N, C-alpha and C positions, 0 to 999 in steps of 0.2 A: 390537449386530444377531449375532441366534444363527447356527445353520451354515445353515441354514431361509429364511437372509432375514427373518425379520419384526425386528422393534424388542423383542421380551419381552414378557413381562404384561403388563404396565403399557400400552405401546406409547407410552411418554415417549422423545423421542430429545432430547439435548440441544443445547441452542441452539449455533447456529454463533458461528465469535469478532468477528462485527459484529455478534447481536442487542444493542443493550441493553434485560436483563431485572435488572438487580441495580440495589434502592433503595442510594440516600448507604447507608445506612447498614450494608450486606452489604458495599457496595465500599470503604468504612472499616475493616472488619473483614479482608479479605479482602488488604489491602496495608500494614494494621498504622498505617494517617492516623485524625486527627482529621477526622469531614465536613466539620468547615469549614476545613480545608488543603483538604483535596475540592475547596470551593467558592471558595474562592481558585483556585487552579489553571484550573477550569471560567473563571471571571473574566481571568485572564492570560493563556488562549487555552494552556494546554498540555495540556489534556484538552477533548475537546468531546461532553460525554455527550448521549445520546438527551433527549427534553422526551415527559413526558405531556402527552393534553389540560390540566392542570391545571397547568405549566410544574412540575411532580416531575422529578430527574435520573432519567436510567437509563445505568448501564452496563453496558457488553460489557466482555467477557474480553479484546477488545482492551486498551481502555480498563483496565482495570486493568491490563495487561501496562504499557501505559507510565506510568502513577500508580507504579510499582514502578520504571518505569528512570531517572523523576519524581528518587522517594528516593534508588535508589544515586548518581545523576551532582552533587546536592546534598549528599550524605551525606562523596563526595570533596570536596569540595569547590568544585562547580564552583557561582555566582549562578546566577541563576533566570531571567535573560536568557541564559547561557549556553546553562542545558537549551535556551530555547529553540533557538538555535541548531542547536544538536546534533540535538535531534528534527527540526524543517526537515531539517537536513543527509539525516541517517538516510533522512527520506518520499524526500528528493530521490534516493538511491539507488535506494531501491527504484522508484520509475519507472522509470529512466533504465536499472536492471533488467533489468525488466518488459518496454520497451519496445525494448532487445537482441535479448530470447527470442522478442519479433516479427517486428523484424527478420529474424531465422538462420532465421522458419520462412517466413518472405518469400521469404529468399535463394534458402533450400535448393529452394522448391516451382522459382523464375525459373532454377535449375540441373537441376532434373529437365528441366524443360517442356527448355530448351537442348539437353540429352544425350536428346529426344526426337525432334533434327532430321535431315533427314537429312545423312551427311554432307558433302555437295557444294554442301546450300546452301549462298547465299552468305548474311549476316548485317545484320542493316536498318542503315543507317545511319544516327545521330541527324537529325533536318532542320532541327531549333535551332541548330544550328553555323550563325558565318559566317566568311567567311573577308573578310579585307581584304591588299588590295593597296596595296603607295605606289611611289608611281613618281619617280622627279628627275624635276629641271624644270632 
């Protein structure tokens, strides 16, 4: 973008990281892999490229980065099943971090609401708790 807020003379904006736009030959070139390797990784579920109406694969920047990570992990000696587990765990960590951010935001809102209560107002008690009394016979 220029200082005036436009996207330039051509009006072109690069695609977002999750937009599948790269054909398999371009993805192979960007990752340094053979197209058949990309097809194999797709079949194994290590990467999930988008599909055209005719069934052709289209890779996003995110897919390209994931393929590069697969290449790094296999070059370090990890087998494909190990790579799958690493990718699954990293995806899970990303999801959990996102949940933490959401929960922190909710907590901040709740704390802000609690601070705005008058100081002498009693705090409501949960009605879902139960009390059990045991008696000796």
